[in-house]
BAPA-848491 format. One line per field, with one value per residue (C-alpha): x, y, z; residue in one letter. Coordinates in nm, 2 decimals. Example, Ala and Ser with C-alpha at 12.3 -4.5 7.8 and 13.67 -1.06 7.14 Angstrom:
<rs>
px: 1.23/1.37
py: -0.45/-0.11
pz: 0.78/0.71
aa: A/S
</rs>
This chain:
<rs>
px: 9.95/9.84/9.71/9.40/9.63/9.78/10.12/10.27/10.35/10.66/10.86/10.81/11.01/11.01/11.11/11.20/11.24/11.19/11.50/11.82/12.16/12.20/12.02/12.02/11.83/11.64/11.52/11.46/11.48/11.60/11.35/11.37/11.05/10.82/10.94/10.72/10.71/10.84/10.50/10.39/10.66/10.60/10.79/11.00/10.74/10.47/10.70/10.77/10.40/10.32/10.61/10.48/10.14/10.30/10.50/10.17/10.04/10.36/10.62/10.96/11.18/11.24/11.45/11.49/11.52/11.48/11.54/11.88/11.77/12.09/12.00/11.74/11.86/11.87/11.82/12.01/11.73/11.49/11.72/11.73/11.35/11.29/11.54/11.33/11.01/10.91/10.90/11.12/11.42/11.60/11.68/11.86/11.91/11.96/12.19/12.39/12.68/12.77/12.65/12.70/13.06/13.07/12.74/12.86/13.00/12.66/12.45/12.68/12.63/12.25/12.26/12.19/12.34/12.26/12.34/12.26/12.46/12.32/12.61/12.56/12.94/13.29/13.41/13.46/13.37/13.04/12.95/12.96/12.76/12.48/12.46/12.56/12.80/13.17/13.18/13.26/13.56/13.35/13.11/13.39/13.53/13.19/13.15/13.51/13.44/13.11/13.28/13.56/13.29/13.12/12.80/12.64/12.69/12.50/12.57/12.27/12.35/12.08/12.19/12.17/12.25/12.52/12.62/12.74/12.68/13.07/13.14/12.95/13.28/13.43/13.14/13.15/13.52/13.43/13.31/13.63/13.82/13.53/13.24/12.98/12.68/12.66/12.30/12.22/11.87/11.68/11.59/11.21/10.97/10.88/10.91/10.98/11.15/10.97/11.14/11.47/11.38/11.27/11.53/11.79/11.65/11.87/11.77/12.00/11.97/12.29/12.53/12.70/12.73/13.11/13.14/13.12/12.89/12.67/12.29/12.20/11.83/11.63/11.69/11.38/11.35/11.69/11.83/12.17/12.48/12.83/13.11/13.36/13.64/13.49/13.42/13.11/12.77/12.62/12.23/12.02/11.69/11.46/11.11/11.04/11.19/11.10/10.83/10.84/10.50/10.39/10.65/10.64/10.63/10.65/10.47/10.59/10.55/10.62/10.77/10.45/10.26/10.10/10.09/10.19/10.11/10.26/10.55/10.39/10.03/9.88/9.69/9.82/9.64/9.68/9.78/9.92/9.67/9.47/9.42/9.60/9.28/9.22/9.59/9.53/9.24/9.37/9.71/9.51/9.30/9.61/9.79/9.49/9.42/9.78/9.75/9.82/10.08/10.22/10.18/10.52/10.55/10.21/10.19/10.48/10.43/10.11/10.27/10.21/10.55/10.92/11.14/11.28/10.94/10.82/11.14/11.40
py: -3.65/-3.42/-3.07/-2.94/-2.84/-3.18/-3.09/-3.39/-3.23/-3.43/-3.17/-3.02/-2.74/-2.72/-2.41/-2.47/-2.12/-1.76/-1.66/-1.58/-1.45/-1.25/-0.93/-0.90/-0.61/-0.79/-1.05/-0.88/-0.51/-0.23/-0.26/-0.64/-0.86/-0.94/-1.29/-1.57/-1.67/-2.02/-2.16/-2.07/-2.28/-2.64/-2.89/-3.15/-3.43/-3.20/-3.15/-3.52/-3.61/-3.36/-3.49/-3.85/-3.74/-3.56/-3.87/-4.07/-3.81/-3.86/-3.64/-3.77/-3.49/-3.24/-2.95/-2.81/-2.44/-2.12/-1.83/-2.00/-2.35/-2.42/-2.14/-2.36/-2.61/-2.98/-2.96/-3.29/-3.47/-3.37/-3.47/-3.83/-3.83/-3.73/-4.00/-4.27/-4.17/-4.43/-4.29/-3.98/-4.03/-3.71/-3.47/-3.16/-2.83/-2.46/-2.26/-1.94/-2.16/-1.98/-2.25/-2.58/-2.65/-2.88/-3.05/-3.17/-3.51/-3.62/-3.49/-3.70/-4.00/-3.96/-4.00/-3.62/-3.57/-3.20/-2.87/-2.53/-2.23/-1.89/-1.67/-1.32/-1.19/-1.32/-0.99/-0.95/-0.58/-0.64/-0.96/-0.76/-0.48/-0.69/-0.95/-0.71/-1.00/-1.06/-1.44/-1.49/-1.70/-1.93/-1.98/-2.05/-2.31/-2.48/-2.48/-2.64/-2.90/-3.00/-3.06/-3.27/-3.49/-3.55/-3.34/-3.22/-2.85/-2.56/-2.19/-1.97/-1.62/-1.34/-1.10/-0.74/-0.45/-0.22/-0.48/-0.80/-0.78/-0.73/-1.07/-1.29/-1.40/-1.47/-1.70/-1.87/-1.93/-2.15/-2.41/-2.44/-2.69/-2.80/-3.01/-2.77/-2.55/-2.16/-2.06/-1.69/-1.59/-1.29/-1.04/-1.10/-0.82/-0.99/-0.90/-0.57/-0.34/-0.38/-0.06/-0.20/-0.53/-0.34/-0.10/-0.36/-0.62/-0.77/-1.04/-1.34/-1.44/-1.26/-1.36/-1.63/-1.44/-1.42/-1.81/-2.13/-2.37/-2.67/-2.63/-2.90/-2.80/-2.77/-2.89/-2.81/-2.42/-2.36/-2.38/-2.55/-2.48/-2.64/-2.39/-2.56/-2.74/-2.64/-2.90/-2.78/-2.62/-2.29/-2.25/-1.95/-1.90/-1.63/-1.63/-1.28/-1.31/-1.66/-1.81/-2.18/-2.20/-2.47/-2.70/-2.62/-2.93/-2.81/-2.69/-2.52/-2.56/-2.26/-2.26/-2.19/-2.48/-2.33/-2.48/-2.26/-2.41/-2.11/-1.89/-1.57/-1.63/-1.48/-1.80/-2.00/-2.31/-2.38/-2.73/-2.66/-2.77/-2.99/-3.37/-3.62/-3.69/-3.31/-3.27/-3.53/-3.37/-3.02/-3.12/-3.30/-2.99/-2.77/-2.97/-3.00/-2.62/-2.51/-2.18/-2.20/-1.91/-1.62/-1.24/-1.10/-0.92/-0.74/-0.65/-0.83/-1.11/-1.12/-1.30/-1.14/-1.26/-1.20/-1.48/-1.54/-1.61/-1.83/-2.02/-1.98
pz: -1.93/-2.22/-2.17/-2.36/-2.66/-2.68/-2.53/-2.33/-1.99/-1.83/-1.65/-1.30/-1.18/-0.79/-0.60/-0.25/-0.13/-0.23/-0.06/-0.22/-0.12/-0.44/-0.51/-0.89/-1.01/-1.29/-1.05/-0.71/-0.81/-0.61/-0.33/-0.28/-0.25/0.03/0.16/0.26/0.63/0.73/0.79/0.45/0.29/0.17/0.39/0.22/0.28/0.12/-0.19/-0.21/-0.20/-0.48/-0.69/-0.64/-0.77/-1.06/-1.15/-1.16/-1.43/-1.64/-1.50/-1.56/-1.51/-1.21/-1.15/-0.79/-0.79/-0.57/-0.51/-0.42/-0.33/-0.11/0.14/0.26/0.53/0.47/0.10/0.04/0.23/-0.04/-0.31/-0.14/-0.12/-0.50/-0.63/-0.47/-0.66/-0.92/-1.27/-1.22/-1.47/-1.43/-1.14/-1.18/-0.99/-1.08/-0.85/-0.84/-0.73/-0.41/-0.17/-0.36/-0.34/-0.04/-0.15/-0.49/-0.37/-0.20/-0.50/-0.73/-0.49/-0.50/-0.87/-0.97/-1.31/-1.41/-1.26/-1.40/-1.28/-1.31/-1.39/-1.57/-1.57/-1.56/-1.43/-1.05/-1.02/-1.25/-1.05/-0.73/-0.89/-1.01/-0.73/-0.43/-0.31/-0.37/-0.44/-0.80/-0.73/-0.53/-0.80/-1.05/-0.81/-0.79/-1.16/-1.22/-0.94/-1.08/-1.42/-1.25/-1.10/-1.41/-1.38/-1.68/-1.65/-1.80/-1.74/-1.77/-1.87/-1.90/-2.16/-2.04/-2.29/-2.17/-1.87/-2.02/-2.40/-2.45/-2.26/-2.51/-2.68/-2.31/-2.22/-2.56/-2.50/-2.19/-2.42/-2.61/-2.42/-2.16/-2.21/-2.08/-2.22/-2.20/-2.25/-2.33/-2.22/-2.33/-2.05/-1.98/-1.86/-1.54/-1.17/-0.99/-1.27/-1.58/-1.71/-1.65/-1.84/-2.14/-2.17/-2.14/-2.36/-2.65/-2.89/-2.87/-3.25/-3.37/-3.09/-3.32/-3.62/-3.61/-3.57/-3.78/-3.61/-3.64/-3.55/-3.32/-3.33/-3.00/-2.65/-2.46/-2.48/-2.62/-2.96/-2.94/-3.14/-3.14/-3.26/-3.49/-3.30/-2.97/-2.72/-2.55/-2.68/-2.70/-2.63/-2.73/-2.54/-2.69/-2.51/-2.67/-3.01/-3.07/-2.85/-2.77/-2.61/-2.87/-2.72/-2.35/-2.14/-1.79/-1.48/-1.18/-0.81/-0.60/-0.25/-0.10/-0.26/-0.58/-0.92/-1.20/-1.53/-1.72/-1.59/-1.72/-1.62/-1.32/-1.23/-0.95/-0.81/-0.44/-0.32/0.02/0.30/0.05/0.11/-0.12/-0.32/-0.35/-0.47/-0.73/-0.87/-0.86/-1.03/-1.31/-1.36/-1.36/-1.63/-1.86/-1.83/-1.91/-2.11/-2.49/-2.48/-2.30/-2.41/-2.32/-2.65/-2.60/-2.23/-2.04/-1.79/-1.62/-1.34/-0.99/-0.88/-0.94/-1.07/-0.74/-0.59/-0.87/-0.91/-1.18
aa: X/X/X/X/X/X/X/X/X/X/X/X/X/X/X/X/X/X/X/X/X/X/X/X/X/X/X/X/X/X/X/X/X/X/X/X/X/X/X/X/X/X/X/X/X/X/X/X/X/X/X/X/X/X/X/X/X/X/X/X/X/X/X/X/X/X/X/X/X/X/X/X/X/X/X/X/X/X/X/X/X/X/X/X/X/X/X/X/X/X/X/X/X/X/X/X/X/X/X/X/X/X/X/X/X/X/X/X/X/X/X/X/X/X/X/X/X/X/X/X/X/X/X/X/X/X/X/X/X/X/X/X/X/X/X/X/X/X/X/X/X/X/X/X/X/X/X/X/X/X/X/X/X/X/X/X/X/X/X/X/X/X/X/X/X/X/X/X/X/X/X/X/X/X/X/X/X/X/X/X/X/X/X/X/X/X/X/X/X/X/X/X/X/X/X/X/X/X/X/X/X/X/X/X/X/X/X/X/X/X/X/X/X/X/X/X/X/X/X/X/X/X/X/X/X/X/X/X/X/X/X/X/X/X/X/X/X/X/X/X/X/X/X/X/X/X/X/X/X/X/X/X/X/X/X/X/X/X/X/X/X/X/X/X/X/X/X/X/X/X/X/X/X/X/X/X/X/X/X/X/X/X/X/X/X/X/X/X/X/X/X/X/X/X/X/X/X/X/X/X/X/X/X/X/X/X/X/X/X/X/X/X
</rs>
């Protein structure tokens, strides 16, 4: 289905929980976030129904996110439900990698092919500093196992001035001998600590200035590059310095059952508690009414939630 500006909307990001076992400052902030009550969270059956309706409207790709999705019990049951929906061609998951290790074989059996790992530093002390937990080795083990099992692996790294900007080359070196993709993401002014986001913002445009590379053009929101003689790829995601709103093809489902047609819009459309017929009309209206663009450069995100609550 196309929105009012002619964009074909084919991608649904599903947040299954607003909870996370990490406490990253740019996401949750120093004071944390107000967590949803259990009864306010969509059941797996409700998520499946919404995904089925979205598939009827042309959604072909689904990504399961959180919070950290694997802090929710029984998540593999949801993946099994989603893989049985007609029209869904691609299902992936975004995770911090701390709780997925023993789930990887089953995910592969279910036909899941893509895993995005959120990882902002390769240094153990810095990892502990930003996440407030000490499990970098577990995350690395999960990434290595995912590669061994044949998943298409991406590492999402939020670029933070003065924190991990000296590790850019270390992250890029991960693509030298392994078929994975490292994506550097500009820090967005959204969530609990907007001053932190603005003060530590860096553009990603010059990160490859010391490399020879092939420009592979865009893959979704990321500009993809292949360093000469390297096996993997590097992606640059720049929502501030280079908007990609004109090609945005996604909508989001929050864990409490609201459709967000734009990450940075304050508008959220409630689905939880509606009949199937009401959900159909509501989703149709949400897709068609998707905003034309965000206004991050002017006033920051208008979203009333943090990324952990929306779904990363």
